C-alpha positions as CSV (number, residue, x, y, z in Angstrom):
1,M,0.0,-0.2,-0.1
2,N,1.5,3.2,-0.7
3,D,1.4,6.5,1.3
4,S,-1.2,8.2,-0.7
5,L,-3.3,8.6,2.5
6,T,-0.7,11.3,3.8
7,Q,-0.7,13.5,0.3
8,K,-3.1,16.3,-0.3
9,A,-5.9,16.8,-3.2
10,I,-8.0,19.2,-4.6
11,L,-11.6,19.3,-5.4
12,V,-12.7,21.8,-7.8
13,L,-16.3,22.6,-8.8
14,A,-17.6,23.9,-12.0
15,D,-19.0,27.1,-9.9
16,G,-15.7,27.8,-8.8
17,T,-15.6,26.3,-5.1
18,H,-12.9,24.5,-4.2
19,Y,-12.0,22.1,-1.4
20,T,-8.6,20.8,0.1
21,G,-8.3,17.6,1.4
22,M,-6.2,14.3,1.4
23,A,-5.6,11.8,-1.1
24,A,-6.6,8.1,-1.2
25,G,-6.6,5.1,-3.7
26,K,-4.5,5.9,-6.6
27,M,-3.0,9.1,-7.8
28,G,-4.1,11.1,-10.3
29,T,-6.7,13.1,-11.6
30,A,-10.4,12.6,-12.3
31,T,-13.2,14.2,-13.5
32,G,-17.1,13.7,-13.9
33,E,-20.6,14.9,-12.5
34,I,-20.9,15.5,-8.7
35,C,-23.6,13.9,-6.9
36,F,-24.3,12.6,-3.6
37,N,-25.6,9.5,-1.9
38,T,-27.3,9.5,1.3
39,G,-27.0,5.7,2.3
40,M,-25.2,4.8,5.4
41,T,-24.4,1.5,4.3
42,G,-23.7,-0.5,1.0
43,Y,-21.1,1.5,-0.3
44,Q,-19.4,-1.1,-2.4
45,E,-22.6,-2.0,-4.2
46,V,-23.1,2.0,-4.9
47,F,-19.5,2.0,-6.3
48,T,-19.9,-0.8,-8.7
49,D,-23.6,0.4,-9.7
50,P,-23.1,1.0,-13.6
51,S,-25.5,3.9,-13.3
52,Y,-23.0,6.0,-11.4
53,F,-20.7,5.7,-14.4
54,G,-19.1,9.1,-15.1
55,Q,-20.0,10.5,-11.6
56,V,-17.8,11.9,-9.0
57,M,-19.9,10.5,-5.5
58,V,-19.8,12.2,-2.5
59,A,-21.0,9.9,0.3
60,T,-22.8,12.0,2.9
61,N,-22.3,8.8,5.7
62,A,-19.5,10.1,7.7
63,H,-17.4,6.9,7.5
64,I,-16.3,5.1,4.4
65,G,-14.7,1.8,4.9
66,N,-15.5,0.7,8.2
67,Y,-16.4,-3.0,7.2
68,G,-14.2,-3.3,4.6
69,A,-14.4,-4.6,1.0
70,S,-15.4,-8.1,-0.2
71,Q,-15.9,-9.6,-3.7
72,H,-19.0,-10.7,-2.9
73,D,-20.7,-7.1,-2.5
74,T,-20.6,-5.9,-6.1
75,E,-23.4,-5.0,-8.8
76,S,-20.7,-5.4,-11.6
77,E,-17.3,-6.5,-12.5
78,K,-15.6,-3.2,-11.5
79,M,-16.1,0.3,-9.8
80,Q,-18.4,2.7,-12.0
81,I,-17.7,5.7,-10.2
82,A,-15.2,8.2,-11.6
83,A,-14.1,8.7,-8.2
84,L,-15.4,9.2,-4.6
85,V,-15.3,12.2,-2.0
86,C,-15.5,11.4,1.5
87,K,-15.2,13.0,5.0
88,N,-13.5,9.7,7.1
89,F,-11.8,7.4,4.7
90,T,-11.2,4.3,7.1
91,T,-8.9,1.7,6.7
92,A,-9.3,-0.3,9.6
93,Y,-12.5,-2.7,9.8
94,S,-13.5,-5.7,12.1
95,R,-15.9,-7.9,9.2
96,Q,-14.7,-11.2,8.9
97,M,-16.1,-11.9,5.6
98,A,-13.9,-8.7,4.0
99,D,-10.9,-9.6,2.0
100,S,-9.2,-6.1,2.1
101,N,-9.6,-2.7,3.4
102,I,-10.8,0.0,1.5
103,Q,-7.6,1.2,0.6
104,E,-6.6,-1.8,-1.1
105,Y,-9.5,-2.0,-2.7
106,F,-9.3,1.6,-4.3
107,E,-5.9,1.0,-5.3
108,N,-6.5,-2.3,-7.2
109,Q,-9.4,-0.5,-8.9
110,N,-7.1,1.9,-9.7
111,M,-9.6,4.8,-8.4
112,L,-8.9,8.2,-6.8
113,V,-10.6,9.5,-3.5
114,I,-10.5,12.8,-1.9
115,H,-11.0,12.3,2.0
116,N,-10.9,14.7,4.9
117,V,-13.3,17.4,3.8
118,D,-16.0,18.8,4.7
119,T,-18.9,16.8,3.1
120,R,-21.7,18.5,4.6
121,A,-20.3,22.0,2.9
122,I,-19.9,20.3,-0.3
123,V,-23.4,18.6,-0.3
124,Q,-24.9,22.0,0.6
125,N,-23.6,23.5,-1.9
126,I,-24.6,21.0,-5.0
127,R,-28.1,20.6,-3.2
128,N,-28.4,24.5,-3.8
129,K,-27.0,25.1,-7.0
130,G,-27.6,21.7,-8.4
131,A,-25.5,18.9,-10.3
132,M,-22.4,20.3,-11.9
133,N,-19.2,18.9,-12.8
134,C,-16.0,18.9,-11.1
135,I,-12.4,17.8,-10.9
136,I,-10.4,16.1,-8.6
137,S,-6.7,15.7,-8.5
138,S,-3.8,14.5,-6.2
139,E,-1.2,15.5,-9.0
140,I,-2.0,18.9,-9.9
141,L,-2.4,21.3,-7.1
142,D,-2.9,24.5,-8.9
143,I,-6.4,25.6,-9.0
144,E,-6.3,27.5,-12.1
145,E,-5.0,24.7,-14.0
146,L,-7.7,22.3,-13.0
147,T,-10.5,24.8,-13.3
148,A,-8.9,24.9,-17.2
149,K,-9.1,21.3,-17.5
150,L,-12.7,21.4,-15.9
151,K,-14.2,23.1,-18.5
152,S,-13.6,20.6,-21.1
153,V,-15.6,17.9,-19.3
154,P,-18.9,17.4,-21.4
155,S,-22.4,17.9,-19.4
156,M,-24.0,15.0,-18.4
157,D,-27.3,16.4,-20.1
158,G,-27.3,15.1,-23.4
159,L,-24.8,12.4,-22.8
160,E,-25.4,8.9,-24.0
161,L,-23.3,6.4,-21.8
162,A,-25.5,3.4,-21.8
163,S,-23.7,1.5,-24.5
164,K,-20.5,2.1,-22.7
165,V,-21.0,0.0,-19.8
166,S,-23.4,-2.5,-21.5
167,V,-22.3,-6.4,-22.3
168,K,-20.6,-6.8,-25.4
169,E,-21.9,-10.3,-25.7
170,P,-25.4,-11.8,-24.7
171,Y,-25.3,-14.2,-21.8
172,E,-27.6,-16.6,-20.2
173,I,-28.4,-17.2,-16.4
174,G,-30.8,-19.7,-14.7
175,D,-32.6,-23.1,-15.9
176,P,-32.9,-23.3,-19.5
177,T,-36.3,-25.4,-18.9
178,A,-37.6,-22.7,-16.9
179,H,-41.3,-21.6,-17.7
180,I,-40.8,-18.1,-17.8
181,R,-38.0,-16.7,-20.3
182,I,-36.5,-12.8,-19.7
183,A,-35.1,-11.1,-22.2
184,A,-33.1,-8.1,-20.6
185,L,-31.7,-5.5,-22.2
186,D,-28.5,-4.0,-20.4
187,F,-28.1,-0.5,-20.4
188,G,-25.9,-1.1,-17.1
189,I,-27.5,-3.8,-15.3
190,K,-27.0,-4.7,-11.9
191,K,-26.3,-8.2,-10.7
192,N,-29.1,-8.3,-7.9
193,I,-31.7,-7.5,-10.8
194,V,-30.8,-10.7,-12.4
195,K,-30.4,-12.4,-9.2
196,C,-34.1,-11.3,-8.2
197,F,-35.4,-13.2,-12.0
198,V,-33.7,-15.9,-11.3
199,D,-34.6,-16.5,-7.7
200,R,-38.0,-16.6,-8.9
201,G,-37.3,-19.3,-11.2
202,C,-36.5,-17.3,-14.6
203,Y,-34.1,-17.8,-17.2
204,V,-32.9,-14.9,-18.3
205,K,-30.8,-13.9,-21.1
206,V,-29.1,-10.4,-21.1
207,F,-28.5,-8.4,-23.9
208,P,-26.3,-5.7,-25.1
209,A,-27.9,-2.3,-25.3
210,K,-28.0,-1.9,-28.9
211,T,-29.4,-5.3,-29.9
212,T,-31.8,-5.4,-33.0
213,I,-35.6,-6.1,-32.1
214,E,-35.0,-9.4,-34.5
215,A,-32.4,-11.0,-32.2
216,L,-34.5,-10.3,-29.1
217,K,-37.5,-11.8,-30.5
218,A,-35.1,-15.0,-31.3
219,F,-34.8,-15.8,-27.9
220,N,-38.8,-16.1,-27.8
221,P,-39.0,-14.6,-24.6
222,D,-42.1,-14.3,-22.0
223,G,-41.2,-10.8,-21.1
224,Y,-38.9,-8.0,-21.8
225,F,-36.8,-6.1,-19.0
226,L,-35.5,-2.6,-19.7
227,S,-32.5,-2.3,-17.2
228,N,-30.9,0.8,-15.0
229,G,-28.2,2.7,-16.5
230,P,-26.3,6.0,-16.7
231,G,-26.3,9.0,-18.9
232,D,-29.4,11.0,-20.6
233,P,-32.4,8.8,-21.7
234,A,-33.0,11.2,-24.3
235,S,-29.7,10.5,-26.0
236,M,-30.9,7.3,-26.8
237,D,-32.6,6.9,-29.8
238,Y,-31.4,3.4,-30.5
239,A,-33.0,1.8,-27.3
240,I,-36.6,4.2,-27.6
241,D,-36.8,2.8,-31.4
242,T,-36.5,-1.0,-30.0
243,I,-38.7,-0.4,-27.3
244,K,-41.2,0.7,-29.5
245,E,-41.1,-2.3,-31.8
246,I,-40.7,-4.5,-28.5
247,L,-44.5,-2.6,-27.7
248,K,-46.0,-4.0,-31.0
249,E,-45.2,-7.3,-29.7
250,E,-48.0,-7.0,-27.2
251,V,-45.5,-9.2,-25.1
252,P,-45.1,-8.0,-21.2
253,I,-42.4,-5.5,-20.4
254,F,-40.7,-4.0,-17.4
255,G,-38.5,-1.2,-16.7
256,I,-36.3,-0.2,-13.7
257,C,-34.8,3.6,-13.5
258,L,-33.2,4.4,-17.0
259,G,-35.4,1.5,-18.4
260,H,-38.7,3.5,-16.8
261,Q,-37.8,6.6,-18.7
262,L,-36.8,5.1,-21.8
263,L,-40.6,3.2,-21.5
264,A,-41.8,6.8,-20.8
265,L,-40.1,8.5,-24.0
266,A,-41.5,5.3,-26.4
267,N,-44.6,6.1,-25.2
268,G,-44.5,9.9,-26.1
269,V,-43.4,11.1,-22.4
270,S,-40.6,13.4,-22.2
271,T,-37.9,13.4,-19.6
272,Y,-35.6,16.1,-17.8
273,K,-32.6,16.7,-15.8
274,M,-33.4,16.9,-12.4
275,H,-31.9,19.5,-10.2
276,N,-30.2,17.1,-8.1
277,G,-31.7,13.9,-8.7
278,H,-32.2,11.0,-5.7
279,R,-29.6,8.8,-4.6
280,G,-29.4,6.8,-1.5
281,I,-31.5,3.9,0.4
282,N,-34.5,5.9,2.2
283,H,-36.5,7.4,-0.2
284,P,-40.1,7.3,0.6
285,V,-42.4,6.5,-2.3
286,K,-46.1,6.1,-2.4
287,N,-48.0,3.1,-4.1
288,L,-51.1,4.9,-5.8
289,L,-52.9,1.3,-6.6
290,T,-52.5,0.0,-2.9
291,G,-52.4,3.3,-1.1
292,C,-49.3,2.0,1.0
293,S,-45.8,3.5,1.1
294,E,-42.4,2.1,0.8
295,I,-38.7,3.3,1.7
296,T,-36.8,2.8,-1.6
297,S,-33.5,2.4,-3.1
298,Q,-32.7,5.4,-5.5
299,N,-30.2,6.4,-8.0
300,H,-31.4,8.7,-10.8
301,G,-30.4,12.4,-11.9
302,F,-33.3,12.5,-15.1
303,G,-37.1,12.0,-14.4
304,V,-40.1,11.6,-16.3
305,K,-42.4,14.9,-16.7
306,L,-45.6,14.9,-15.0
307,E,-47.2,17.6,-17.4
308,D,-46.5,15.3,-20.3
309,L,-47.9,12.2,-18.5
310,N,-51.1,14.0,-17.2
311,K,-51.7,14.7,-21.4
312,K,-51.8,10.9,-21.8
313,L,-53.7,9.5,-19.0
314,E,-56.0,7.7,-21.4
315,D,-52.8,5.0,-22.2
316,I,-50.8,5.8,-19.0
317,Q,-51.3,5.3,-15.5
318,I,-49.1,6.6,-12.8
319,T,-48.7,4.2,-10.2
320,H,-45.9,5.7,-7.7
321,V,-45.0,8.8,-6.3
322,N,-42.1,10.4,-4.7
323,L,-43.5,11.6,-1.3
324,N,-40.4,13.9,-0.7
325,D,-41.2,16.2,-3.9
326,E,-44.2,14.5,-5.5
327,T,-42.1,13.7,-8.9
328,V,-43.1,10.2,-10.7
329,E,-41.8,7.0,-9.6
330,G,-44.0,4.6,-11.5
331,I,-46.3,4.1,-14.3
332,R,-48.2,1.3,-16.0
333,L,-49.5,1.0,-19.8
334,K,-53.5,0.9,-20.0
335,N,-53.6,-0.9,-23.3
336,K,-50.5,-3.1,-23.2
337,P,-48.9,-5.1,-20.8
338,G,-46.3,-2.7,-19.5
339,M,-44.8,-1.4,-16.2
340,S,-42.0,0.4,-14.7
341,V,-40.5,2.1,-11.9
342,Q,-38.1,4.9,-11.2
343,Y,-36.5,3.4,-8.6
344,H,-34.8,-0.2,-7.3
345,P,-36.6,-2.7,-6.3
346,E,-34.0,-4.9,-6.2
347,S,-32.2,-2.9,-3.2
348,S,-28.8,-3.8,-3.4
349,P,-28.3,-1.6,-1.0
350,G,-31.3,-0.5,0.3
351,P,-34.9,-2.1,2.3
352,H,-36.5,-4.4,0.3
353,D,-39.9,-3.2,0.7
354,S,-40.6,-3.3,-3.2
355,R,-39.7,-6.6,-4.3
356,Y,-43.1,-7.3,-4.9
357,L,-42.8,-5.5,-8.5
358,F,-40.8,-8.4,-9.4
359,D,-43.8,-10.9,-8.5
360,D,-46.0,-8.2,-10.1
361,F,-44.3,-8.2,-13.2
362,L,-44.4,-12.3,-13.3
363,E,-48.2,-12.3,-12.8
364,M,-48.3,-9.9,-15.5
365,I,-46.6,-12.6,-17.6
366,Q,-48.6,-15.4,-16.6
367,T,-51.8,-14.0,-17.4
368,H,-50.5,-12.7,-20.8
369,K,-49.4,-16.4,-21.3
370,K,-53.1,-17.8,-20.2
371,Q,-54.7,-15.1,-22.6
372,L,-52.6,-16.7,-25.4
373,T,-53.8,-20.3,-25.0
374,V,-57.3,-19.2,-24.7
């Protein structure tokens, strides 16, 4: 392990604000859109969530690293965040199942950290001013030079990133003789989403983001899944066109997070970039169909426009709303077998309140299959 924990690092935001702290992980420079996550646990699952690709993560929890790192606590094959900002970067841990301390983990992942900074001040700044780009460096400590480099970083608004994190070749998981076959479009899919389907007896084939409708249909799926992922959904014309073709098949379809936004876009509902987005494992959502509330895991910087949905209530039903800001959290198609939610029912990390949604989707599939035999 190197001596990076004693070296200085600088964080510069696009609004000109800068913070001086200590470096950890690899030495170097990193850029991306800064955002914050309010979860108190599950940091390794967050770091490896492909939806965070291209983003610098601020952890609001005071301690990162206190339970080490384990190869089992990952949602993809590598870290997906661009860098980490935290208060206390703790190398000591007591969890026996951990494989390494957090510094070794970040070094092995070639990932940069700035710690020993006032994360409350940073969060307040970006909460008030909105999401913006930033740059972190432990090799360049000149603020003017960092500011100049930051100007070349592209905005997340209009950025297509899903194809960068998607698998290159299809793969299959589960029992090939299963009664339910799910074709999953991978825009940045998390491992635990696939596991939630397989645990319910499904056979899942995960396809690259730009797979054609012909290739998807060749799998003969009973249902289609649209995954989570990074970037601006409005920039993904290829996915929107494919989803429109899927909808013509009248086969059940389910979307999570980015998949929810893409399903809305395919039905003529616009999306927008949120002031800050929702990221954490404690967001309250109300199910308008049952009247029940649930605590949810969320990670998104774009949303579905309520005013557009209100013009399409003959075709689309709003099923879930966020109790903090009343943003749209779920929809169901009225004339086709389709549903989606903005949050993460696979809850990794997070509470399991929303896992019923996987069961609802499988029930939709079973109902559709029965109708085909009548």
